[in-house]
Backbone as a chain_set.jsonl record, in Angstrom:
{"seq": "MAIGPVQLIVLGFPAPDFHGQIVAELERLRENDAVRVIDALAVHKGTDGEVEVTHLSNLSDEEAAELGSTVGALVGLGIEGEEGLLAGAVAGAEAVADGIHPFSDEDAWDVIDEIPDGSAAALVLLEHHWAVPLRDAVLSAGGVRIADGFISPLDLIGIGLLTAEEARQQHAAETATVGAG", "coords": {"N": [[10.981, 3.818, 17.608], [11.66, 0.741, 16.166], [11.244, -0.328, 12.854], [10.015, -2.601, 10.427], [10.576, -3.488, 6.909], [8.487, -1.568, 4.77], [5.55, -1.511, 2.813], [3.401, -0.165, 0.342], [0.366, -1.199, -0.801], [-1.924, -1.166, -3.4], [-5.118, -2.038, -4.048], [-7.49, -2.817, -6.455], [-11.049, -2.532, -7.002], [-14.308, -3.224, -8.349], [-16.419, -1.944, -7.08], [-17.24, -0.202, -4.001], [-17.611, -2.325, -2.119], [-16.57, -4.083, 0.065], [-15.961, -7.314, 1.196], [-14.889, -8.442, 3.491], [-13.084, -10.561, 3.377], [-10.462, -9.804, 2.82], [-9.659, -8.252, 5.029], [-9.859, -10.26, 6.945], [-7.841, -12.029, 6.076], [-5.589, -10.383, 6.306], [-5.642, -10.054, 9.061], [-5.114, -12.688, 9.851], [-2.475, -12.941, 8.925], [-1.311, -11.042, 10.536], [-1.701, -12.167, 13.087], [0.029, -14.307, 12.848], [2.362, -12.983, 12.932], [3.547, -12.156, 10.577], [3.025, -9.852, 9.089], [2.261, -6.385, 9.754], [-0.468, -4.301, 9.709], [-0.078, -1.111, 9.07], [-1.607, 1.029, 8.325], [-4.754, 1.503, 6.703], [-6.891, 2.268, 4.014], [-10.102, 2.662, 2.586], [-11.083, 3.569, -0.547], [-13.391, 5.251, -2.5], [-14.05, 6.114, -5.733], [-15.998, 8.212, -7.411], [-18.027, 8.316, -10.448], [-17.667, 10.835, -11.371], [-15.165, 11.447, -10.571], [-14.921, 12.278, -7.983], [-13.707, 11.769, -4.709], [-14.164, 9.556, -2.02], [-13.286, 8.649, 1.238], [-12.636, 6.071, 3.549], [-11.444, 5.195, 6.662], [-9.688, 2.315, 7.457], [-8.551, -0.278, 9.588], [-6.545, -2.677, 11.361], [-5.196, -2.111, 13.585], [-4.21, -1.846, 17.036], [-5.68, 0.321, 19.542], [-3.623, 1.758, 20.754], [-1.498, 1.471, 18.869], [-2.691, 2.753, 16.69], [-2.931, 5.373, 17.63], [-0.245, 6.019, 17.831], [0.73, 5.827, 15.181], [-1.075, 7.17, 13.494], [-2.854, 8.544, 10.634], [-1.339, 7.314, 8.292], [-1.3, 6.345, 5.601], [-2.977, 8.125, 4.245], [-1.486, 10.494, 4.545], [0.791, 9.732, 3.134], [-0.085, 9.39, 0.482], [-1.27, 11.788, -0.034], [-3.887, 12.373, 0.816], [-6.099, 14.196, 2.704], [-7.124, 12.971, 5.32], [-7.849, 13.614, 7.93], [-9.163, 15.981, 7.576], [-8.768, 19.546, 7.308], [-7.005, 19.971, 9.424], [-5.535, 17.573, 9.507], [-4.384, 17.669, 6.963], [-2.764, 19.92, 7.223], [-1.043, 19.034, 9.264], [0.245, 16.947, 7.9], [1.515, 18.415, 5.882], [3.266, 19.986, 7.403], [4.879, 17.969, 8.559], [6.015, 16.917, 6.229], [7.429, 19.168, 5.286], [9.263, 19.472, 7.374], [10.721, 17.106, 7.062], [11.899, 17.519, 4.535], [13.45, 19.751, 5.172], [15.254, 18.504, 6.799], [16.751, 17.233, 4.951], [15.61, 15.055, 3.756], [14.218, 13.573, 1.026], [11.7, 11.986, -0.064], [10.397, 11.3, -2.525], [11.192, 11.877, -5.865], [10.211, 14.121, -8.528], [10.223, 12.564, -10.75], [9.898, 9.997, -9.723], [7.468, 10.115, -8.485], [4.275, 8.929, -7.483], [1.09, 8.93, -8.359], [-1.252, 7.758, -6.749], [-4.043, 7.984, -6.314], [-4.915, 9.056, -8.728], [-4.574, 6.86, -10.36], [-6.653, 5.173, -9.742], [-9.485, 4.029, -11.284], [-12.247, 6.077, -12.394], [-15.466, 5.642, -10.95], [-14.966, 3.352, -9.477], [-13.399, 1.424, -6.845], [-10.883, 1.274, -4.261], [-8.562, -0.376, -2.114], [-6.184, 0.82, 0.008], [-3.361, -0.274, 1.409], [-1.03, -0.116, 3.9], [1.647, -1.892, 4.705], [3.73, -3.377, 7.164], [6.416, -5.462, 6.903], [7.021, -7.869, 8.941], [8.228, -10.4, 8.778], [10.401, -9.942, 7.163], [12.305, -8.536, 8.575], [14.556, -9.876, 9.924], [15.951, -10.721, 7.618], [16.471, -8.269, 6.287], [18.101, -7.077, 8.266], [20.254, -8.878, 8.246], [21.235, -8.471, 5.67], [22.028, -5.772, 5.854], [23.953, -6.03, 7.87], [25.857, -7.45, 6.505], [26.813, -5.508, 4.911], [25.281, -4.834, 2.754], [22.784, -3.261, 0.609], [19.399, -2.352, -0.249], [18.666, -2.344, -3.583], [16.652, -2.402, -5.512], [13.164, -3.313, -5.842], [10.202, -5.245, -6.432], [7.09, -6.569, -7.679], [6.843, -9.515, -9.627], [5.603, -10.111, -12.842], [3.119, -12.563, -13.643], [3.426, -13.521, -16.237], [6.143, -13.349, -16.705], [7.073, -15.436, -15.238], [6.854, -17.75, -16.636], [9.075, -18.307, -18.257], [10.972, -19.224, -16.451], [9.913, -21.499, -15.534], [8.08, -21.57, -13.375], [5.374, -21.222, -13.707], [2.843, -22.499, -15.891], [2.132, -21.622, -19.308], [-0.625, -21.26, -19.659], [-1.551, -21.045, -16.981], [-0.216, -18.696, -16.259], [-1.32, -16.839, -18.07], [-3.999, -16.804, -17.19], [-3.697, -15.905, -14.519], [-2.426, -13.428, -14.952], [-4.402, -12.096, -16.437], [-6.415, -11.937, -14.495], [-5.121, -10.325, -12.592], [-4.783, -7.948, -13.951], [-7.189, -7.036, -14.813], [-9.535, -4.623, -15.845], [-10.676, -2.483, -13.507], [-12.555, -0.388, -13.455], [-14.272, -0.949, -15.541], [-17.439, -1.935, -16.802]], "CA": [[10.424, 2.513, 17.312], [12.235, 0.066, 14.997], [10.164, -0.754, 11.972], [10.473, -3.454, 9.339], [10.298, -2.961, 5.57], [7.101, -1.128, 4.619], [5.078, -1.543, 1.428], [2.052, 0.301, 0.068], [-0.299, -2.013, -1.81], [-3.183, -0.585, -3.834], [-5.931, -3.116, -4.597], [-8.651, -2.254, -7.126], [-12.316, -3.24, -6.929], [-15.312, -2.557, -9.181], [-17.341, -1.179, -6.235], [-16.76, -0.131, -2.609], [-18.354, -3.345, -1.393], [-15.567, -5.012, 0.552], [-16.694, -8.397, 1.845], [-14.271, -8.898, 4.722], [-12.06, -11.593, 3.2], [-9.137, -9.185, 2.847], [-9.382, -7.923, 6.423], [-9.642, -11.532, 7.642], [-6.517, -12.549, 5.713], [-4.594, -9.512, 6.937], [-5.65, -10.385, 10.483], [-4.406, -13.965, 9.992], [-1.046, -12.65, 8.763], [-0.891, -10.315, 11.739], [-1.636, -13.129, 14.187], [1.231, -15.111, 12.623], [3.457, -12.022, 13.015], [4.18, -11.99, 9.265], [2.888, -8.446, 8.721], [1.435, -5.509, 10.571], [-1.12, -3.276, 8.904], [0.182, 0.192, 9.679], [-2.792, 1.832, 8.05], [-5.507, 1.047, 5.537], [-7.977, 3.14, 3.595], [-10.986, 2.272, 1.488], [-11.307, 4.754, -1.36], [-14.383, 5.109, -3.571], [-13.927, 7.213, -6.68], [-17.236, 8.295, -8.177], [-17.887, 8.467, -11.905], [-17.247, 12.214, -11.61], [-13.814, 11.603, -10.048], [-14.989, 12.674, -6.575], [-13.125, 10.715, -3.881], [-14.634, 9.359, -0.646], [-12.298, 7.825, 1.929], [-12.985, 5.495, 4.84], [-10.25, 4.673, 7.317], [-9.795, 0.936, 7.914], [-7.311, -0.711, 10.209], [-6.631, -3.692, 12.404], [-4.271, -1.699, 14.629], [-4.749, -1.612, 18.372], [-5.864, 1.75, 19.794], [-2.293, 2.312, 21.038], [-0.779, 1.567, 17.601], [-3.351, 3.764, 15.857], [-2.564, 6.69, 18.153], [1.173, 6.231, 17.54], [1.02, 5.917, 13.756], [-1.948, 8.119, 12.828], [-3.338, 8.211, 9.289], [-0.122, 7.364, 7.495], [-1.549, 6.169, 4.168], [-3.494, 9.398, 3.758], [-0.366, 11.425, 4.434], [1.702, 9.235, 2.108], [-0.614, 9.589, -0.877], [-1.801, 13.134, -0.187], [-5.301, 12.511, 1.169], [-6.285, 14.832, 4.01], [-8.133, 12.168, 6.013], [-8.293, 14.307, 9.126], [-9.622, 17.303, 7.188], [-7.766, 20.59, 7.186], [-6.008, 19.76, 10.467], [-4.663, 16.487, 9.062], [-3.634, 18.143, 5.811], [-1.744, 20.812, 7.75], [-0.051, 18.211, 9.967], [1.031, 16.269, 6.875], [2.369, 19.407, 5.217], [4.331, 20.341, 8.342], [5.79, 16.823, 8.646], [6.753, 16.863, 4.967], [8.373, 20.288, 5.257], [10.338, 19.155, 8.316], [11.561, 16.066, 6.457], [12.695, 18.157, 3.485], [14.433, 20.593, 5.858], [16.268, 17.591, 7.323], [17.456, 16.633, 3.826], [14.936, 13.833, 3.318], [13.374, 13.799, -0.146], [11.251, 10.627, -0.338], [10.026, 11.056, -3.909], [11.509, 12.898, -6.848], [9.102, 14.265, -9.458], [10.325, 11.421, -11.663], [9.445, 8.791, -9.03], [6.178, 10.354, -7.833], [3.248, 7.963, -7.831], [-0.213, 9.493, -8.046], [-2.082, 6.582, -6.491], [-5.46, 8.311, -6.464], [-5.163, 9.225, -10.155], [-4.592, 5.542, -10.999], [-7.919, 4.491, -9.451], [-10.447, 4.435, -12.313], [-13.52, 6.66, -11.968], [-16.541, 4.664, -10.82], [-14.483, 2.12, -8.864], [-12.933, 1.553, -5.466], [-9.564, 0.692, -3.998], [-8.092, -0.473, -0.737], [-4.78, 1.19, 0.116], [-2.903, -0.953, 2.612], [0.376, 0.103, 4.22], [2.068, -3.066, 5.472], [5.091, -3.577, 7.649], [6.744, -6.874, 6.726], [7.781, -8.388, 10.083], [9.011, -11.562, 8.371], [11.595, -9.511, 6.436], [13.237, -7.815, 9.44], [15.841, -10.57, 10.052], [16.638, -10.696, 6.32], [16.989, -6.907, 6.116], [19.209, -6.876, 9.199], [21.388, -9.677, 7.769], [21.778, -7.771, 4.493], [22.739, -4.591, 6.353], [25.123, -6.5, 8.604], [26.843, -7.883, 5.512], [27.209, -4.343, 4.133], [24.44, -4.711, 1.566], [21.681, -2.309, 0.583], [18.349, -2.649, -1.225], [18.839, -1.584, -4.816], [15.333, -2.316, -6.146], [12.241, -4.387, -5.504], [8.968, -5.185, -7.203], [6.42, -7.827, -7.953], [7.122, -10.067, -10.949], [4.393, -10.483, -13.564], [2.984, -13.999, -13.89], [3.929, -13.844, -17.583], [7.595, -13.507, -16.626], [7.391, -16.675, -14.522], [6.825, -18.864, -17.579], [10.431, -18.575, -18.722], [11.778, -19.949, -15.464], [9.218, -22.739, -15.211], [7.25, -21.557, -12.175], [3.982, -21.307, -14.139], [2.623, -22.85, -17.292], [1.645, -20.48, -20.077], [-2.05, -21.078, -19.377], [-1.673, -20.518, -15.618], [0.257, -17.314, -16.272], [-2.318, -16.017, -18.767], [-5.158, -16.658, -16.311], [-3.34, -15.066, -13.376], [-2.172, -12.085, -15.47], [-5.702, -11.515, -16.781], [-7.095, -11.615, -13.252], [-4.419, -9.238, -11.925], [-4.789, -6.708, -14.736], [-8.556, -6.733, -15.271], [-9.895, -3.231, -15.652], [-11.599, -2.369, -12.385], [-13.605, 0.573, -13.743], [-15.138, -1.389, -16.646], [-18.597, -2.713, -16.413]], "C": [[11.12, 1.954, 16.074], [11.09, -0.452, 14.151], [10.76, -1.583, 10.84], [10.217, -2.805, 7.996], [8.807, -2.695, 5.399], [6.749, -1.069, 3.145], [3.662, -0.989, 1.361], [1.49, -0.55, -1.065], [-1.641, -1.362, -2.12], [-3.956, -1.668, -4.574], [-7.206, -2.525, -5.19], [-9.867, -3.159, -7.06], [-13.346, -2.504, -7.785], [-16.281, -1.69, -8.368], [-16.805, -1.169, -4.802], [-17.518, -1.095, -1.699], [-17.375, -4.42, -0.938], [-16.256, -6.056, 1.423], [-16.044, -8.945, 3.113], [-13.184, -9.939, 4.553], [-10.654, -11.008, 3.321], [-8.748, -8.857, 4.282], [-9.103, -9.203, 7.208], [-8.262, -12.106, 7.333], [-5.413, -11.693, 6.323], [-4.51, -9.79, 8.434], [-4.916, -11.705, 10.732], [-2.894, -13.752, 9.891], [-0.49, -11.914, 9.976], [-0.74, -11.274, 12.917], [-0.412, -14.02, 14.08], [2.508, -14.271, 12.658], [4.231, -11.89, 11.692], [4.156, -10.527, 8.839], [2.152, -7.699, 9.83], [0.822, -4.5, 9.611], [-0.908, -1.958, 9.642], [-1.035, 1.081, 9.508], [-3.471, 1.259, 6.825], [-6.661, 1.994, 5.28], [-8.807, 2.444, 2.535], [-11.315, 3.56, 0.749], [-12.358, 4.419, -2.42], [-14.255, 6.339, -4.448], [-15.165, 7.194, -7.561], [-16.976, 8.461, -9.662], [-17.466, 9.879, -12.288], [-15.835, 12.485, -11.092], [-13.762, 12.042, -8.598], [-14.553, 11.497, -5.706], [-13.73, 10.73, -2.481], [-13.685, 8.369, 0.009], [-12.847, 7.353, 3.261], [-11.716, 4.887, 5.416], [-10.536, 3.269, 7.833], [-8.506, 0.591, 8.637], [-7.573, -1.857, 11.163], [-5.578, -3.405, 13.475], [-4.978, -1.638, 15.976], [-4.922, -0.103, 18.539], [-4.521, 2.431, 20.026], [-1.484, 2.491, 19.751], [-1.374, 2.655, 16.716], [-2.979, 5.165, 16.314], [-1.121, 7.026, 17.8], [1.417, 6.524, 16.069], [0.139, 6.903, 13.005], [-2.379, 7.633, 11.461], [-2.2, 8.321, 8.294], [-0.356, 7.185, 6.001], [-2.045, 7.473, 3.573], [-2.394, 10.421, 3.579], [0.563, 11.026, 3.291], [1.212, 9.532, 0.701], [-1.318, 10.926, -1.055], [-3.282, 13.29, 0.062], [-5.396, 13.118, 2.559], [-7.384, 14.149, 4.794], [-8.695, 12.905, 7.215], [-8.725, 15.733, 8.812], [-8.464, 18.279, 7.106], [-6.65, 20.408, 8.207], [-5.017, 18.669, 10.062], [-3.812, 16.89, 7.889], [-2.496, 19.041, 6.263], [-0.646, 20.018, 8.453], [0.834, 17.475, 8.973], [1.972, 17.212, 6.171], [3.535, 19.803, 6.11], [5.351, 19.212, 8.432], [6.625, 16.707, 7.377], [7.788, 17.962, 4.871], [9.544, 20.038, 6.195], [11.281, 18.105, 7.742], [12.452, 16.657, 5.379], [13.781, 19.021, 4.102], [15.57, 19.748, 6.424], [17.023, 16.869, 6.207], [16.826, 15.354, 3.319], [14.002, 14.185, 2.172], [12.857, 12.447, -0.602], [10.947, 10.347, -1.807], [10.524, 12.21, -4.767], [10.282, 13.036, -7.74], [9.051, 13.077, -10.401], [9.745, 10.154, -11.053], [8.055, 8.927, -8.424], [5.122, 9.394, -8.372], [1.916, 8.561, -7.402], [-1.209, 8.345, -7.933], [-3.552, 6.868, -6.785], [-5.816, 8.461, -7.94], [-5.271, 7.882, -10.871], [-5.872, 4.753, -10.725], [-8.929, 4.953, -10.497], [-11.708, 5.06, -11.711], [-14.573, 5.561, -11.912], [-16.089, 3.349, -10.214], [-14.015, 2.403, -7.444], [-11.55, 0.94, -5.345], [-9.36, 0.589, -2.496], [-6.607, -0.148, -0.783], [-4.294, 0.65, 1.444], [-1.41, -0.718, 2.776], [0.785, -0.996, 5.188], [3.507, -2.948, 5.938], [5.349, -5.076, 7.565], [7.639, -7.347, 7.879], [8.707, -9.526, 9.66], [10.339, -11.144, 7.751], [12.62, -8.809, 7.312], [14.564, -8.571, 9.596], [16.637, -10.594, 8.738], [17.248, -9.324, 6.071], [18.203, -6.676, 7.007], [20.449, -7.66, 8.779], [22.057, -9.007, 6.567], [22.583, -6.562, 4.942], [24.018, -4.975, 7.078], [26.244, -6.927, 7.663], [27.297, -6.726, 4.622], [26.38, -4.121, 2.883], [23.365, -3.651, 1.723], [20.647, -2.774, -0.432], [18.565, -1.748, -2.43], [17.484, -1.384, -5.495], [14.461, -3.433, -5.61], [11.002, -4.222, -6.364], [8.372, -6.563, -7.363], [6.711, -8.244, -9.39], [5.796, -10.48, -11.586], [4.33, -11.994, -13.735], [3.525, -14.397, -15.262], [5.437, -14.057, -17.586], [8.001, -14.811, -15.943], [7.37, -17.907, -15.425], [8.245, -19.291, -17.952], [11.294, -19.324, -17.731], [11.046, -21.164, -14.914], [8.368, -22.736, -13.958], [5.76, -21.615, -12.486], [3.935, -21.817, -15.566], [2.101, -21.605, -18.002], [0.177, -20.206, -19.762], [-2.271, -20.515, -17.977], [-1.282, -19.041, -15.57], [-0.755, -16.392, -16.946], [-3.528, -15.763, -17.871], [-4.851, -15.71, -15.146], [-3.107, -13.625, -13.825], [-3.485, -11.382, -15.807], [-6.452, -11.096, -15.526], [-6.456, -10.399, -12.561], [-4.524, -7.916, -12.661], [-6.156, -6.352, -15.281], [-8.861, -5.274, -14.952], [-10.98, -3.128, -14.601], [-12.777, -1.473, -12.736], [-14.555, 0.162, -14.846], [-16.385, -2.064, -16.11], [-19.794, -1.952, -16.435]], "O": [[11.167, 2.621, 15.041], [10.092, -0.953, 14.67], [11.859, -1.307, 10.358], [9.697, -1.691, 7.936], [7.97, -3.49, 5.825], [7.554, -0.629, 2.324], [2.823, -1.298, 2.208], [2.066, -0.613, -2.151], [-2.406, -1.043, -1.209], [-3.504, -2.162, -5.607], [-7.929, -1.805, -4.502], [-9.749, -4.384, -7.061], [-13.264, -1.284, -7.931], [-16.902, -0.785, -8.926], [-16.006, -2.029, -4.432], [-18.003, -0.708, -0.636], [-17.349, -5.524, -1.482], [-17.051, -5.708, 2.295], [-16.607, -9.837, 3.748], [-12.425, -10.186, 5.49], [-9.758, -11.652, 3.867], [-7.629, -9.15, 4.704], [-8.204, -9.227, 8.049], [-7.587, -12.613, 8.228], [-4.411, -12.222, 6.804], [-3.423, -9.762, 9.01], [-4.18, -11.83, 11.711], [-2.128, -14.313, 10.675], [0.649, -12.135, 10.388], [0.239, -11.2, 13.659], [0.134, -14.449, 15.097], [3.603, -14.789, 12.439], [5.415, -11.555, 11.688], [5.135, -10.015, 8.296], [1.521, -8.291, 10.705], [1.527, -3.911, 8.791], [-1.487, -1.724, 10.703], [-1.439, 1.793, 10.427], [-2.831, 0.603, 6.002], [-7.321, 2.462, 6.207], [-8.277, 1.723, 1.689], [-11.774, 4.53, 1.353], [-12.232, 3.431, -3.144], [-14.339, 7.469, -3.967], [-15.358, 6.277, -8.359], [-15.848, 8.716, -10.083], [-16.969, 10.106, -13.391], [-15.356, 13.616, -11.162], [-12.676, 12.169, -8.031], [-14.973, 10.363, -5.933], [-13.801, 11.775, -1.835], [-13.32, 7.362, -0.597], [-13.446, 8.126, 4.01], [-11.002, 4.152, 4.733], [-11.508, 3.054, 8.557], [-7.456, 1.141, 8.305], [-8.67, -1.999, 11.704], [-5.124, -4.307, 14.178], [-6.185, -1.408, 16.05], [-4.368, 0.67, 17.757], [-4.297, 3.546, 19.556], [-0.855, 3.531, 19.554], [-0.64, 3.397, 16.063], [-2.738, 6.047, 15.49], [-0.802, 8.177, 17.505], [2.233, 7.386, 15.742], [0.558, 7.429, 11.973], [-2.282, 6.444, 11.16], [-2.103, 9.294, 7.546], [0.332, 7.82, 5.201], [-1.582, 7.885, 2.509], [-2.366, 11.139, 2.579], [1.064, 11.884, 2.564], [2.002, 9.884, -0.175], [-1.901, 11.181, -2.109], [-3.889, 14.242, -0.428], [-4.814, 12.582, 3.502], [-8.478, 14.698, 4.922], [-9.893, 12.828, 7.487], [-8.663, 16.604, 9.68], [-7.322, 17.888, 6.864], [-5.483, 20.659, 7.905], [-3.809, 18.819, 10.249], [-2.644, 16.507, 7.807], [-1.383, 18.941, 5.746], [0.54, 20.29, 8.264], [2.045, 17.384, 9.175], [3.115, 16.851, 5.888], [4.663, 19.942, 5.638], [6.555, 19.462, 8.388], [7.821, 16.428, 7.448], [8.909, 17.721, 4.424], [10.687, 20.351, 5.862], [12.496, 18.198, 7.911], [13.638, 16.333, 5.312], [14.912, 19.031, 3.617], [16.707, 20.21, 6.521], [17.842, 15.993, 6.481], [17.439, 14.636, 2.529], [13.096, 15.003, 2.332], [13.489, 11.805, -1.441], [11.22, 9.245, -2.285], [10.307, 13.377, -4.441], [9.404, 12.173, -7.722], [7.975, 12.636, -10.804], [9.168, 9.328, -11.76], [7.515, 7.952, -7.9], [5.087, 9.091, -9.565], [1.646, 8.684, -6.207], [-1.91, 8.008, -8.887], [-4.223, 6.068, -7.436], [-6.895, 8.045, -8.362], [-5.976, 7.769, -11.874], [-6.145, 3.765, -11.407], [-9.207, 6.148, -10.592], [-12.18, 4.633, -10.657], [-14.566, 4.65, -12.74], [-16.747, 2.327, -10.405], [-14.217, 3.497, -6.917], [-11.106, 0.188, -6.213], [-9.915, 1.365, -1.717], [-5.856, -0.773, -1.531], [-4.769, 1.075, 2.497], [-0.618, -1.075, 1.904], [0.337, -1.034, 6.334], [4.382, -2.484, 5.207], [4.577, -5.87, 8.103], [8.863, -7.239, 7.804], [9.843, -9.609, 10.128], [11.306, -11.903, 7.8], [13.716, -8.51, 6.837], [15.619, -7.962, 9.416], [17.864, -10.498, 8.756], [18.413, -9.223, 5.687], [19.216, -6.142, 6.557], [21.57, -7.174, 8.932], [23.283, -8.98, 6.459], [23.698, -6.346, 4.466], [25.049, -4.321, 6.918], [27.425, -6.785, 7.979], [28.072, -6.928, 3.687], [26.742, -3.302, 2.038], [23.074, -3.201, 2.831], [20.974, -3.505, -1.367], [18.637, -0.527, -2.297], [17.205, -0.298, -6.002], [14.952, -4.382, -4.999], [10.787, -3.164, -6.956], [9.046, -7.582, -7.208], [6.811, -7.392, -10.273], [4.967, -11.124, -10.943], [5.356, -12.641, -13.946], [4.032, -15.507, -15.424], [5.954, -14.85, -18.372], [9.149, -15.241, -16.06], [7.817, -18.982, -15.025], [8.57, -20.479, -17.959], [12.251, -19.992, -18.124], [11.494, -21.786, -13.951], [7.962, -23.806, -13.504], [4.964, -22.011, -11.634], [4.858, -21.6, -16.351], [1.676, -20.647, -17.356], [-0.221, -19.051, -19.615], [-3.084, -19.609, -17.796], [-1.946, -18.237, -14.916], [-1.02, -15.294, -16.458], [-4.025, -14.64, -17.799], [-5.646, -14.826, -14.83], [-3.545, -12.693, -13.15], [-3.658, -10.204, -15.495], [-7.056, -10.024, -15.49], [-7.159, -9.55, -12.013], [-4.366, -6.86, -12.049], [-6.275, -5.461, -16.122], [-8.479, -4.767, -13.897], [-12.085, -3.636, -14.791], [-13.905, -1.776, -12.345], [-15.552, 0.845, -15.079], [-16.351, -2.698, -15.055], [-20.865, -2.477, -16.128]]}, "num_chains": 1, "name": "protein.A"}
């Protein structure tokens, strides 16, 4: 199966009380063929650091069977219990045996550790359908992705895309401490 560029987005919330707006927006993007949600998890981290996970997705039954619990495997959560943990370990060992090393210790991202105790997060693994033609054009021209990342609203002031006040408001909203309160 050919797959477009994939991104893991971790969204923080003060409580595991998701209201449906996010799922509705992801569904709208899917209907417009902009993205596909490969997998999604709702994670609640208790004040004691105990983690509870609920599998969310807007995949069809066929897509879900094909892709499985990919976010859990990616971030080290054994969603399918011991069987899922074993399957993830086997898949990881096979990838390493094939010379694939997705993360160095230096690049490792402990997503679960970054979720503040007493809060919640949605982990969404997206395939960017809209970017497939761009990626293919870059590859066809002999190019490769060197880096990517989201730009802070504060950095957009210097190039005139936001006013200082707009940037401060957006930055404050994006970096608010989820676990506070």
